[in-house]
PDB file as gemmi writes it, atoms N, CA and C in Angstrom:
CRYST1    1.000    1.000    1.000  90.00  90.00  90.00 P 1                      
ATOM      1  N   MET A   1     -11.712 -11.363   7.128  1.00  0.00           N  
ATOM      2  CA  MET A   1     -11.989 -11.162   5.722  1.00  0.00           C  
ATOM      3  C   MET A   1     -13.285 -10.376   5.579  1.00  0.00           C  
ATOM      4  N   PRO A   2     -13.223  -9.073   5.416  1.00  0.00           N  
ATOM      5  CA  PRO A   2     -14.436  -8.306   5.166  1.00  0.00           C  
ATOM      6  C   PRO A   2     -15.033  -8.676   3.808  1.00  0.00           C  
ATOM      7  N   LEU A   3     -16.348  -8.814   3.789  1.00  0.00           N  
ATOM      8  CA  LEU A   3     -17.082  -9.135   2.564  1.00  0.00           C  
ATOM      9  C   LEU A   3     -18.164  -8.081   2.379  1.00  0.00           C  
ATOM     10  N   VAL A   4     -18.084  -7.336   1.280  1.00  0.00           N  
ATOM     11  CA  VAL A   4     -19.003  -6.235   1.017  1.00  0.00           C  
ATOM     12  C   VAL A   4     -19.866  -6.595  -0.190  1.00  0.00           C  
ATOM     13  N   HIS A   5     -21.179  -6.520  -0.022  1.00  0.00           N  
ATOM     14  CA  HIS A   5     -22.113  -6.737  -1.123  1.00  0.00           C  
ATOM     15  C   HIS A   5     -22.708  -5.383  -1.506  1.00  0.00           C  
ATOM     16  N   ILE A   6     -22.680  -5.068  -2.795  1.00  0.00           N  
ATOM     17  CA  ILE A   6     -23.241  -3.810  -3.288  1.00  0.00           C  
ATOM     18  C   ILE A   6     -24.258  -4.141  -4.375  1.00  0.00           C  
ATOM     19  N   ASP A   7     -25.506  -3.744  -4.151  1.00  0.00           N  
ATOM     20  CA  ASP A   7     -26.559  -3.888  -5.159  1.00  0.00           C  
ATOM     21  C   ASP A   7     -26.744  -2.540  -5.834  1.00  0.00           C  
ATOM     22  N   LEU A   8     -26.730  -2.536  -7.164  1.00  0.00           N  
ATOM     23  CA  LEU A   8     -26.923  -1.291  -7.880  1.00  0.00           C  
ATOM     24  C   LEU A   8     -27.588  -1.560  -9.227  1.00  0.00           C  
ATOM     25  N   ILE A   9     -28.219  -0.527  -9.751  1.00  0.00           N  
ATOM     26  CA  ILE A   9     -28.870  -0.617 -11.051  1.00  0.00           C  
ATOM     27  C   ILE A   9     -27.780  -0.708 -12.120  1.00  0.00           C  
ATOM     28  N   ALA A  10     -27.953  -1.617 -13.060  1.00  0.00           N  
ATOM     29  CA  ALA A  10     -26.999  -1.787 -14.152  1.00  0.00           C  
ATOM     30  C   ALA A  10     -26.914  -0.514 -14.984  1.00  0.00           C  
ATOM     31  N   GLY A  11     -25.746  -0.316 -15.609  1.00  0.00           N  
ATOM     32  CA  GLY A  11     -25.603   0.827 -16.500  1.00  0.00           C  
ATOM     33  C   GLY A  11     -24.311   1.601 -16.318  1.00  0.00           C  
ATOM     34  N   ARG A  12     -23.535   1.244 -15.332  1.00  0.00           N  
ATOM     35  CA  ARG A  12     -22.255   1.938 -15.143  1.00  0.00           C  
ATOM     36  C   ARG A  12     -21.180   1.286 -16.000  1.00  0.00           C  
ATOM     37  N   SER A  13     -20.191   2.067 -16.364  1.00  0.00           N  
ATOM     38  CA  SER A  13     -19.106   1.559 -17.207  1.00  0.00           C  
ATOM     39  C   SER A  13     -18.193   0.652 -16.395  1.00  0.00           C  
ATOM     40  N   GLN A  14     -17.388  -0.140 -17.104  1.00  0.00           N  
ATOM     41  CA  GLN A  14     -16.408  -1.000 -16.446  1.00  0.00           C  
ATOM     42  C   GLN A  14     -15.433  -0.161 -15.617  1.00  0.00           C  
ATOM     43  N   ALA A  15     -15.049   0.996 -16.137  1.00  0.00           N  
ATOM     44  CA  ALA A  15     -14.137   1.880 -15.407  1.00  0.00           C  
ATOM     45  C   ALA A  15     -14.772   2.358 -14.094  1.00  0.00           C  
ATOM     46  N   GLN A  16     -16.047   2.700 -14.124  1.00  0.00           N  
ATOM     47  CA  GLN A  16     -16.733   3.142 -12.905  1.00  0.00           C  
ATOM     48  C   GLN A  16     -16.804   2.012 -11.880  1.00  0.00           C  
ATOM     49  N   LEU A  17     -17.089   0.801 -12.338  1.00  0.00           N  
ATOM     50  CA  LEU A  17     -17.171  -0.336 -11.420  1.00  0.00           C  
ATOM     51  C   LEU A  17     -15.812  -0.655 -10.809  1.00  0.00           C  
ATOM     52  N   LYS A  18     -14.763  -0.580 -11.617  1.00  0.00           N  
ATOM     53  CA  LYS A  18     -13.411  -0.805 -11.103  1.00  0.00           C  
ATOM     54  C   LYS A  18     -13.059   0.220 -10.034  1.00  0.00           C  
ATOM     55  N   GLN A  19     -13.390   1.488 -10.291  1.00  0.00           N  
ATOM     56  CA  GLN A  19     -13.080   2.546  -9.324  1.00  0.00           C  
ATOM     57  C   GLN A  19     -13.894   2.367  -8.050  1.00  0.00           C  
ATOM     58  N   LEU A  20     -15.156   1.971  -8.191  1.00  0.00           N  
ATOM     59  CA  LEU A  20     -15.994   1.711  -7.018  1.00  0.00           C  
ATOM     60  C   LEU A  20     -15.361   0.637  -6.146  1.00  0.00           C  
ATOM     61  N   CYS A  21     -14.930  -0.464  -6.769  1.00  0.00           N  
ATOM     62  CA  CYS A  21     -14.295  -1.547  -6.014  1.00  0.00           C  
ATOM     63  C   CYS A  21     -13.019  -1.076  -5.325  1.00  0.00           C  
ATOM     64  N   ALA A  22     -12.221  -0.299  -6.026  1.00  0.00           N  
ATOM     65  CA  ALA A  22     -10.981   0.217  -5.443  1.00  0.00           C  
ATOM     66  C   ALA A  22     -11.280   1.137  -4.259  1.00  0.00           C  
ATOM     67  N   ASP A  23     -12.239   2.038  -4.417  1.00  0.00           N  
ATOM     68  CA  ASP A  23     -12.581   2.980  -3.349  1.00  0.00           C  
ATOM     69  C   ASP A  23     -13.154   2.265  -2.126  1.00  0.00           C  
ATOM     70  N   VAL A  24     -14.028   1.304  -2.357  1.00  0.00           N  
ATOM     71  CA  VAL A  24     -14.626   0.556  -1.247  1.00  0.00           C  
ATOM     72  C   VAL A  24     -13.552  -0.251  -0.521  1.00  0.00           C  
ATOM     73  N   THR A  25     -12.690  -0.897  -1.286  1.00  0.00           N  
ATOM     74  CA  THR A  25     -11.605  -1.674  -0.679  1.00  0.00           C  
ATOM     75  C   THR A  25     -10.724  -0.794   0.190  1.00  0.00           C  
ATOM     76  N   GLU A  26     -10.378   0.377  -0.316  1.00  0.00           N  
ATOM     77  CA  GLU A  26      -9.540   1.300   0.449  1.00  0.00           C  
ATOM     78  C   GLU A  26     -10.236   1.735   1.739  1.00  0.00           C  
ATOM     79  N   ALA A  27     -11.525   2.063   1.653  1.00  0.00           N  
ATOM     80  CA  ALA A  27     -12.258   2.518   2.840  1.00  0.00           C  
ATOM     81  C   ALA A  27     -12.378   1.407   3.884  1.00  0.00           C  
ATOM     82  N   ILE A  28     -12.671   0.206   3.435  1.00  0.00           N  
ATOM     83  CA  ILE A  28     -12.800  -0.908   4.374  1.00  0.00           C  
ATOM     84  C   ILE A  28     -11.456  -1.205   5.032  1.00  0.00           C  
ATOM     85  N   SER A  29     -10.411  -1.235   4.235  1.00  0.00           N  
ATOM     86  CA  SER A  29      -9.074  -1.500   4.765  1.00  0.00           C  
ATOM     87  C   SER A  29      -8.665  -0.438   5.785  1.00  0.00           C  
ATOM     88  N   LYS A  30      -8.897   0.818   5.431  1.00  0.00           N  
ATOM     89  CA  LYS A  30      -8.536   1.933   6.312  1.00  0.00           C  
ATOM     90  C   LYS A  30      -9.290   1.868   7.635  1.00  0.00           C  
ATOM     91  N   ASN A  31     -10.575   1.544   7.584  1.00  0.00           N  
ATOM     92  CA  ASN A  31     -11.415   1.618   8.773  1.00  0.00           C  
ATOM     93  C   ASN A  31     -11.474   0.336   9.590  1.00  0.00           C  
ATOM     94  N   THR A  32     -10.996  -0.783   9.033  1.00  0.00           N  
ATOM     95  CA  THR A  32     -11.011  -2.037   9.793  1.00  0.00           C  
ATOM     96  C   THR A  32      -9.616  -2.554  10.098  1.00  0.00           C  
ATOM     97  N   GLY A  33      -8.633  -2.038   9.369  1.00  0.00           N  
ATOM     98  CA  GLY A  33      -7.281  -2.544   9.534  1.00  0.00           C  
ATOM     99  C   GLY A  33      -7.019  -3.815   8.747  1.00  0.00           C  
ATOM    100  N   ALA A  34      -8.019  -4.297   8.019  1.00  0.00           N  
ATOM    101  CA  ALA A  34      -7.840  -5.507   7.211  1.00  0.00           C  
ATOM    102  C   ALA A  34      -6.971  -5.176   6.001  1.00  0.00           C  
ATOM    103  N   PRO A  35      -6.061  -6.066   5.650  1.00  0.00           N  
ATOM    104  CA  PRO A  35      -5.261  -5.831   4.449  1.00  0.00           C  
ATOM    105  C   PRO A  35      -6.166  -5.784   3.210  1.00  0.00           C  
ATOM    106  N   ALA A  36      -5.850  -4.899   2.290  1.00  0.00           N  
ATOM    107  CA  ALA A  36      -6.683  -4.744   1.091  1.00  0.00           C  
ATOM    108  C   ALA A  36      -6.872  -6.063   0.349  1.00  0.00           C  
ATOM    109  N   GLU A  37      -5.838  -6.896   0.351  1.00  0.00           N  
ATOM    110  CA  GLU A  37      -5.946  -8.166  -0.380  1.00  0.00           C  
ATOM    111  C   GLU A  37      -6.906  -9.157   0.277  1.00  0.00           C  
ATOM    112  N   HIS A  38      -7.405  -8.820   1.470  1.00  0.00           N  
ATOM    113  CA  HIS A  38      -8.389  -9.670   2.147  1.00  0.00           C  
ATOM    114  C   HIS A  38      -9.809  -9.132   2.027  1.00  0.00           C  
ATOM    115  N   VAL A  39      -9.977  -7.975   1.420  1.00  0.00           N  
ATOM    116  CA  VAL A  39     -11.299  -7.362   1.278  1.00  0.00           C  
ATOM    117  C   VAL A  39     -11.949  -7.892  -0.001  1.00  0.00           C  
ATOM    118  N   HIS A  40     -13.147  -8.442   0.153  1.00  0.00           N  
ATOM    119  CA  HIS A  40     -13.900  -8.964  -0.981  1.00  0.00           C  
ATOM    120  C   HIS A  40     -15.070  -8.025  -1.265  1.00  0.00           C  
ATOM    121  N   VAL A  41     -15.281  -7.704  -2.537  1.00  0.00           N  
ATOM    122  CA  VAL A  41     -16.397  -6.849  -2.944  1.00  0.00           C  
ATOM    123  C   VAL A  41     -17.197  -7.607  -3.995  1.00  0.00           C  
ATOM    124  N   VAL A  42     -18.499  -7.755  -3.757  1.00  0.00           N  
ATOM    125  CA  VAL A  42     -19.396  -8.426  -4.692  1.00  0.00           C  
ATOM    126  C   VAL A  42     -20.364  -7.384  -5.234  1.00  0.00           C  
ATOM    127  N   LEU A  43     -20.361  -7.223  -6.556  1.00  0.00           N  
ATOM    128  CA  LEU A  43     -21.285  -6.291  -7.200  1.00  0.00           C  
ATOM    129  C   LEU A  43     -22.449  -7.074  -7.792  1.00  0.00           C  
ATOM    130  N   ASN A  44     -23.648  -6.658  -7.465  1.00  0.00           N  
ATOM    131  CA  ASN A  44     -24.851  -7.270  -8.017  1.00  0.00           C  
ATOM    132  C   ASN A  44     -25.575  -6.203  -8.815  1.00  0.00           C  
ATOM    133  N   GLU A  45     -25.496  -6.302 -10.135  1.00  0.00           N  
ATOM    134  CA  GLU A  45     -26.153  -5.319 -10.996  1.00  0.00           C  
ATOM    135  C   GLU A  45     -27.557  -5.801 -11.341  1.00  0.00           C  
ATOM    136  N   MET A  46     -28.531  -4.976 -11.001  1.00  0.00           N  
ATOM    137  CA  MET A  46     -29.930  -5.299 -11.246  1.00  0.00           C  
ATOM    138  C   MET A  46     -30.424  -4.570 -12.493  1.00  0.00           C  
ATOM    139  N   GLN A  47     -31.235  -5.237 -13.269  1.00  0.00           N  
ATOM    140  CA  GLN A  47     -31.841  -4.595 -14.425  1.00  0.00           C  
ATOM    141  C   GLN A  47     -32.914  -3.617 -13.933  1.00  0.00           C  
ATOM    142  N   PRO A  48     -33.049  -2.461 -14.586  1.00  0.00           N  
ATOM    143  CA  PRO A  48     -34.013  -1.451 -14.137  1.00  0.00           C  
ATOM    144  C   PRO A  48     -35.458  -1.948 -14.105  1.00  0.00           C  
ATOM    145  N   ASP A  49     -35.776  -2.961 -14.910  1.00  0.00           N  
ATOM    146  CA  ASP A  49     -37.145  -3.477 -14.910  1.00  0.00           C  
ATOM    147  C   ASP A  49     -37.341  -4.588 -13.875  1.00  0.00           C  
ATOM    148  N   ARG A  50     -36.345  -4.768 -13.005  1.00  0.00           N  
ATOM    149  CA  ARG A  50     -36.435  -5.762 -11.935  1.00  0.00           C  
ATOM    150  C   ARG A  50     -36.254  -5.136 -10.555  1.00  0.00           C  
ATOM    151  N   TYR A  51     -36.378  -3.813 -10.488  1.00  0.00           N  
ATOM    152  CA  TYR A  51     -36.189  -3.102  -9.217  1.00  0.00           C  
ATOM    153  C   TYR A  51     -37.142  -1.917  -9.177  1.00  0.00           C  
ATOM    154  N   SER A  52     -37.792  -1.743  -8.042  1.00  0.00           N  
ATOM    155  CA  SER A  52     -38.718  -0.620  -7.928  1.00  0.00           C  
ATOM    156  C   SER A  52     -38.513   0.123  -6.623  1.00  0.00           C  
ATOM    157  N   VAL A  53     -38.907   1.383  -6.637  1.00  0.00           N  
ATOM    158  CA  VAL A  53     -38.913   2.230  -5.442  1.00  0.00           C  
ATOM    159  C   VAL A  53     -40.293   2.849  -5.378  1.00  0.00           C  
ATOM    160  N   GLY A  54     -40.956   2.694  -4.255  1.00  0.00           N  
ATOM    161  CA  GLY A  54     -42.292   3.253  -4.109  1.00  0.00           C  
ATOM    162  C   GLY A  54     -43.294   2.658  -5.085  1.00  0.00           C  
ATOM    163  N   GLY A  55     -43.070   1.412  -5.494  1.00  0.00           N  
ATOM    164  CA  GLY A  55     -43.981   0.736  -6.408  1.00  0.00           C  
ATOM    165  C   GLY A  55     -43.776   1.073  -7.873  1.00  0.00           C  
ATOM    166  N   VAL A  56     -42.760   1.886  -8.172  1.00  0.00           N  
ATOM    167  CA  VAL A  56     -42.491   2.287  -9.558  1.00  0.00           C  
ATOM    168  C   VAL A  56     -41.179   1.651 -10.006  1.00  0.00           C  
ATOM    169  N   LEU A  57     -41.237   0.872 -11.086  1.00  0.00           N  
ATOM    170  CA  LEU A  57     -40.023   0.284 -11.625  1.00  0.00           C  
ATOM    171  C   LEU A  57     -39.058   1.371 -12.054  1.00  0.00           C  
ATOM    172  N   LYS A  58     -37.772   1.142 -11.819  1.00  0.00           N  
ATOM    173  CA  LYS A  58     -36.771   2.133 -12.228  1.00  0.00           C  
ATOM    174  C   LYS A  58     -36.808   2.336 -13.734  1.00  0.00           C  
ATOM    175  N   SER A  59     -37.171   1.312 -14.500  1.00  0.00           N  
ATOM    176  CA  SER A  59     -37.262   1.452 -15.949  1.00  0.00           C  
ATOM    177  C   SER A  59     -38.407   2.363 -16.382  1.00  0.00           C  
ATOM    178  N   ASP A  60     -39.369   2.589 -15.503  1.00  0.00           N  
ATOM    179  CA  ASP A  60     -40.516   3.448 -15.822  1.00  0.00           C  
ATOM    180  C   ASP A  60     -40.307   4.900 -15.388  1.00  0.00           C  
ATOM    181  N   GLU A  61     -39.232   5.173 -14.649  1.00  0.00           N  
ATOM    182  CA  GLU A  61     -38.959   6.539 -14.206  1.00  0.00           C  
ATOM    183  C   GLU A  61     -38.543   7.405 -15.387  1.00  0.00           C  
ATOM    184  N   LYS A  62     -38.884   8.664 -15.285  1.00  0.00           N  
ATOM    185  CA  LYS A  62     -38.515   9.603 -16.352  1.00  0.00           C  
ATOM    186  C   LYS A  62     -37.414  10.499 -15.882  1.00  0.00           C  
TER     187      LYS A  62                                                      
END                                                                             
């Protein structure tokens, strides 16, 4: 049972998240031989004011 965790900044549409899950499931299934129905994908959406790169919050980026 492959388990994939994806952390990303919140703000994508439901359609984009659905497509991401479908694409990741397909890639994992193709490359591991695991049946798609056994691939688990966990999306963790972070608020921009709770994530930083280089000490700068994503909410502060221009």
